[in-house]
N, C-alpha and C positions, 0 to 999 in steps of 0.2 A: 693844302690838301691836293694828292697827286693820284695817279693811276695806281703806281704799285708801292709809292710810299704814302704812307698815311691816307689810305683810301676812305676814310670814314666809316659811319656805322650804317648806312643805306642799306646794304645787304642783309644785317642781322635786322633791323628794324622792318623790313618787308617780310621775312621769316615769322618775326612776332605778331604781323597782323593776322596770320592762318592761326590753325591750332596747334599751337607749339607745345611740346612735351619741354618740361624743363629740364635740362641738361647742364645749367650753369655751375654745377657741382664739379665740373671739370676744370672751371677757372680757378677754384680753390686749391685743386693739385698742381696747377702750373704756379700760383704764387707761392708757392711754398717751396718751390725751386727755383725762383728768381734769383740770380746773381750767385747761386750756389753751384756746389760742385757736379750737381745732377741737373744742370740747367737745359740740356740739349735731350729732346724726347723725340722717338720716331714710333708713333701709333697706327699699325696697319690694320686695315679691315676691309671687307669686300665692297664691291660696288652696291649702291642703293641703300647703305647703312650709315649714311648721315655724316659722311666726311666733311663735305664742304660746309654743312650746317654749323659744324664745330668751328671750324676754321673762320668762318664770317662771325661766329659770335666771340672769338677769343681777339679778331680785330676790332670789333667795336669796343670790347672792353680796354684794351690796351692803347687804342690810337690817342694821342694827345691832341689831335686836332679836332676832335670833336668834345661833345658832352652827352654822355650816355646814360645820364642817372635815370631818364624816364624809361629806358629800356630794362634796365637792372635792379631799380631799386623796389622791386615787387618779386624778384626772382630771389631763388634760393641761396645765390652768392652773396646776397646784402646782408645774411645774418651771420656772414662770417668776421672775425675779427680784422682782417686786412683787406676788406671790401674797398674801403675808400683810400687805402694807402697806395693801392697800384690803378685804381680806376682813371684812364685817361690821362698816363703818366709817361707814356713811351712813345719815342717813334718805332713805327710798324711798318715793316718791310714783309707785304703779302703778295706772293706769287703763285698763281696757279699754272703750272708747267706745261698744261695742255693748251694754254694760250700762245704760249710762243711756238710750239710744235704745230698749232693751225696755222701761226702766221709764217713761220718757214716752209711750210708746204705750200701756203698762197702763194708766197715770193719766190718759188722754185729753189729754194735754199735749202743746204743740208740739213740733218739733223744734229750734224757736229757743230753747227752754228750757234746752236741754241744759248750754249754759256755766254757767247761773245753777245748775243741779243739781248740776253738780260742784263749784263753789266751796261750796254749801250742805253738800255730804258731806264734804269736805275740812276745813271749819271745824270739823264736829261731830267728825270724826276726830282732828285736833290737840287739843281739848279733852279727849277720851276717853284720849288716850295720855299726859295727864299736862303739855301746853305749855300755858302761860297765853295764852290767847285774849282780846283786847280787845275787848269789845263795841262794835260801831259802825265799828270799823277793818275795812277791807276785806281780802279773803284775801291779796294781794300784800302788803300793809301788816305783817298777822301773821307772813308767812314770812319778810319782810326783817329784824324784830325777833327771831324766835328764831333764824335762821342767824347773827346776831351775838351771841348769847349763849353762853357757855361750854359749857353741856349742850346746844346745839342744834346748828350746824353746819350745812355746805352740805346740799342736797338732791341725790339722783339720781332724775331723772324717766324713768320707764319708761312710754310710752304704746303700747299695743297698739291695733290699727285705728283709727287715728289718722283714716284717711278715711271711716270708716263714715257720718260725718254728710253729706259730699261726695256719698258714693254714695246714700245714702236719700232725702237731700233734694234729688236732682238736679233738680228742677224749682222749688225753693225758693230761689232765691239770696239771700234776706233771711237765711236759716237758716245758710246756708254762710257769709256774711260773718260773721256775729255769730260762729259758733265759730271763723273763722281771726283774728278780732279778739280773740278770748279768748287763744288761742295767742299771738300777737303779744306781747300783754301780759306774759308769761312770759319770751319768747324774742328779741324785738326787742333790740337794743343801747339800754342804757340804764343804770341804777343796779339793777336788780331782778336782771339775769341774772348779772353777775359777783358779787354780793353772795349770792345764792342758789342759783345753779345749778352742782353740781360738773359734771354731766354731764347730757346728756338724750339719750335713745334712743326715736323713734318708729319704729314699722313699720306697715305697711298695704299694700293692694293697689296703691295708685296714690301716683306721685311726689308732691310737694305742687303744689297747685293754683297754677296760674299767673294772676298778675294783669297783662294785658297780655302782654308778652314774658317777665317776670320771676316768679321763685317770689314769692309770697306772703308766705313767711315766709323770706326771702332768707339769713338767718344759718346757716342748715341747710345742712351738706354732705350732698348727696343720692347714694345709691348703688341703683341700680335693676336691672332686667332688661336695659337696654338699656346700662347703664355698672357695672357692679358693683364693678370696682375692686379695690380690697385685700379686700372681702367676699366675694368669688366662692366661695370654697370654703365658706362659709356661706349661699349660697342654696338649696342643697340636698344630696344625698348625692354625694360625688365617686365616680369609678369604683372606685377602691380599696376605699372602704368598702362599696360595694354587693359589689365581689367577695369580700370577708370574709363579709358576710352570708350571701351564697349559699354559701360554702364551709360556714360553721357551721351551716346549715341544711339543707345539700343540697338545693341548688335550682340549676336550669340557668343559668348566668350569660349565656350568649349568648340565651336566650330572654328574660330579665329586661333585657337590654339593648335588644332590639328592643323591647319592649312600653315601657319605661319612661324610656330616656335620650334624646338629642337636642338637650338644650339644653349649648351650648359656650361657654366662656368662655376667653379667650386664655391666663392665667396657669394654669387649672386643668384645662382640657380637659372632658370630659364631666361634665354635672350630671344629677342623676335627681330623678324626682319622689319626696320622703320617705314620703309619705302611701301611694302607690300601691305603692312597693317592700316596706314593712311588711305592708300588708294582703296582697299576693300571697304573702308568706310565710306569714303566720298562716292565711289561708284555703287555702292549697295551690292556688291557681288564678289563672292569669295571665286578666287580664280589666280592662275600664275601671272604675276606682273614682273617676273625675271627675263624681262626683256635684253636681249643683248645689245652692247653699245660698241663693241670692238671685237673683230672677227679674231684677234688674237687669245680673246679669252672664251672661244667656244668651246663649250663642253665635249662636241664631238672630238675635237683635235684632239683631247687628251684621252679618252678611253677607246681612241682607235689604235693607240700606239701599239707595237707588237711585242710588248715585253712579258717575259714568262709569267703566268698565271694571272695576268692581268683582266683576261675576257672572264674567267671564273670569279675573281674579285668583285668585278661588275655585275654579275649575275647575282651574286650573293647580297650586295648592296641594295640592288633593284629588290631583291626577295624580302629584304628587311633584316637581314644579317650584319650584327656588327664585325667588323674585321680586324684583325690586329694589321698595326703599320707602325714602320720605324721612322721617325723624323728629323733624325739627325742627318747632316751632311747635304740638306737639299740647297742647292747654290742662290736659292731665291730670284729666279730668272726663268724665262719661259721657253728656254732651250736645253738648258744642262740638266739632261736627265739620266741618270745611272740605271734604273730600273722603275719597278711598281711602284715602291715606297715613294720617289719622287714624286711622281705624277698624283700619288694620293695626298701627298703632302702639299702640293701646289693646290690640289681641289679644296683643302682645309681654308688656305688664305684666299681663294676666289669664293668661298660661301656654299661650294657644292656639295662639302661634305662638313660634319659636326666631330669633333676631336674630344674623346673623352680621355684626360690627361691621365688618371687613376689607373684605367685598365688598358691604356694605349691603344685604343681603338678608333676606328672611325664608323660612321653610319649615314646614310642619308636624312638630313634632319626633318622635313617635313613633307607634306602633302604637294606643296608647292614645288619642290625641287624635284620629288619623285616623276613629277609629269614632266619637267625637261628632262630627265634621265630618260624616261620613257621615248621623249620624241627623238632624242638624240639616238640612243641605241637602236633605233628603227634604220636610221641613215648609215650605220657602220658596216662596212662591207667585209668585215671578218667572216670567214667561213664559219669558224667556230659559236662566233655570236648569231650568226644567222640561221644557224643549226638550232640552237637553244630557244631562238624565236619562233621557229616553225614547231617545234616539239610541243612547248608552252601552247600555242595557239590550237593544235591538234589535241592537246589535251583537255582543254575548255571546250572544244568541240565534243569530244568522247564523253564529257562527265554530263554535259547538256543532254546530249541525246543517251544517257543512260547506259554507257558500255563500259560495264564495271571491270571486265578484266583487261580492256586496253588502258583504263585508269591504273589498274593495280602496276602492271607492266610498267609502265611510265614512272610511275612514283619507285618501285624498286630499282630500276635504273639510276633515278638520281642519287637515290638512297645510297646504292653501291658506289656512285662516282664520287660523293661527298663524305665516304666513310671516314677518313682520316681527321679532316678540318673539323667537322662537327660531331665527332666522338659518338659512333655509332649508336651505344646503348643508353645515352643520356636522356632523361625523359622529354627535354626540349628539344631533342636533336629532331625527332620527326616532324615536328612543328616547323624547323627551319627548312627541313626537305620540302615540305608541303611549299613553303613560301618560293622555295627556288623551284620547284616543278611548276607551279602557277604564275611564272616569271611574268607574263605581260597581263596581268589582272588589271593595269591601271585604264587600257583601252576601254574596259567596261564596268570595273567593279571599284569599290572603296574597301579595304580589307581592314579586318579587326580580329585581333587576338584576345584570348581569354575574355570573352563578351559576356557581362552578367546577364543571363537569361533563364526564368523559370527558376529552379532549385540549385543551381549552379553557374557553371561558367563553360562557355562554348569554346573548343579548340581554336578553331579559326572559321571565319564566318564573314563571305565576300556579299555585299549590297550592292547591286547593280546601280549606276549612275542614272540620273535623271531621264539621261537621253539614250538609256539602253533598255530593250525590251527581254533581257535574258533573266533567268530565275535568281533568287538568293541562293545561296549556298551553305549550308551549315555544314561543317566536316569536325567529325570526330576521329581521334588518333588512339590506338590501342596495340598493346604487342603482348603475344603469346597468349591471346585470347581469340575471337572471332571477329570479321568485320561487321556482322550482323549483331554480335553483342555492343558494338559501338553505336548501330542505328538503335539498338533497345534503349541505349543510356540517353541518348538524344531524346528518345519519346518519353521514357520515364522521369526524366529530370525535367523535360519541357523546354529544353533550351531552344526550341524553335519559335516559342511564345513570342520572342524578342521581334522576330520578322513578320509575325502575323497582320499586323496593321500596316506593312509596308506597301502593299498593294501589287506585289508581284507572285509569281508560282516560288515554291520552295522547293530545293532539293535536298535531302539528308544523304551525306556522303561518310560512310565508315570505312576506314582502313585501317588493317590489322598487319602486323609482320611477327615471325618468327624470331625473337631477340636472342633465342639463346642456340639456334641452329648453327652448323660450322661457316664460317666465311663463304660466300658464292651459293649457299643455299637457303638464305634468310627469304623466305618467300611471303610475298605481299599478296593481301588479298583485298578486296575492294566490294563493296555494297551500296547500292545507290536506291532509296526510294524516294518517292514523290509524296510530299506532305501534304495530307488533306485538311485546310483551315476548317475548323467547326465554326 
């Protein structure tokens, strides 16, 4: 047993001692590819989505230096045909690339030295684990010779945080190229790979960096947040898994869904952030657990870039609007941006945005990430962004103080600005405008659309947060009618009933616009009435 060669099953054993959600079905998918033409996999997903858990599980299953029956016999993988065929049958090379980066920085070495450090460490492990290492031969030569021996056999490679060098050396292309060349030496078609590699599993935040328009290690099949395909149920927790956790721990599932759901894949449906789900259960509190671990992945760095239309796009996203995006051509790094679409694509891979492949749109997935956007946008120094923030803050002030004319004027301004992308006369267009106008609602409110109440559905309702003393806002939207008519509909259909027991004052806000008037003359009106709870 070594540090990087056959490190044993203690990592996964520790995970299993906690409340482990069984994801061993991933092992079956790898088993199906052992020694086959599709045995090189790169599966990328955001931080806090269980990448290291999966890597340690694979190490424990394949590592020949240990006996892992006690860890897997009661798991889903034990029900499969090839369970015993591959259990603890391979030499495993397990690398967490961040370990070598930390060591390089501690020793005042360059990130360009990381490939050499990995080779030195593996040669040392091979010798200490009893394999005959020929002095003067390269690591690859030794691995080829060992794999051909009766007591050797092929290796399973498990590489965690594979992209750490790409991220940490984002301004050092030489370090990136040396690391990619090192990986190509293992996994590029040639004599080494078929002789030595039974399977390779790489995971990280980013897909493999592109060399021009192609992947720099093209032999890997890639599965990402954009296209997870067969691996979609292993990106995070599924809805059924979260529902079971909530029932087991007596946690409200609807609130859990609002906070941490929002990533949706075609074959599996809703996917949740595992780290946040487990922490909310452990700490008995719904909150944002999206703590930054690297300045390179700071949300503010990306939303503050000065690309055309990016500021408006961020406003639309925060307002709850899904926006179109083109994901083609992204270089899969943190520095090569051609414009707005590349920034949005990066944020998909980082988990800040959820991608709808069918409609080719992105949106902010859940309440947790909305809070992170809200925090970040306050610190962005773009003049246009600051103006939006100030206008939204003023709109809330005017609404709460029942300044109906000022509210109508601001909503009209936003509606005119967003005329083209939001299709002025669509029924849901004005609702999108409302969400954009009340841009900063998360400072004090939780937003609901089409909320069931009384005898129908309220268009938009803002409930104040528990630490806010602001009133509940019930907003109804009309066109070619009157603002007072919108108020009457709220009253007649008893939409405000949903807020009567909430313990706050309630303001009814009716907004109307003249849909058929010529452009530039579509007058908006507003009426605000304080609701008397009976």
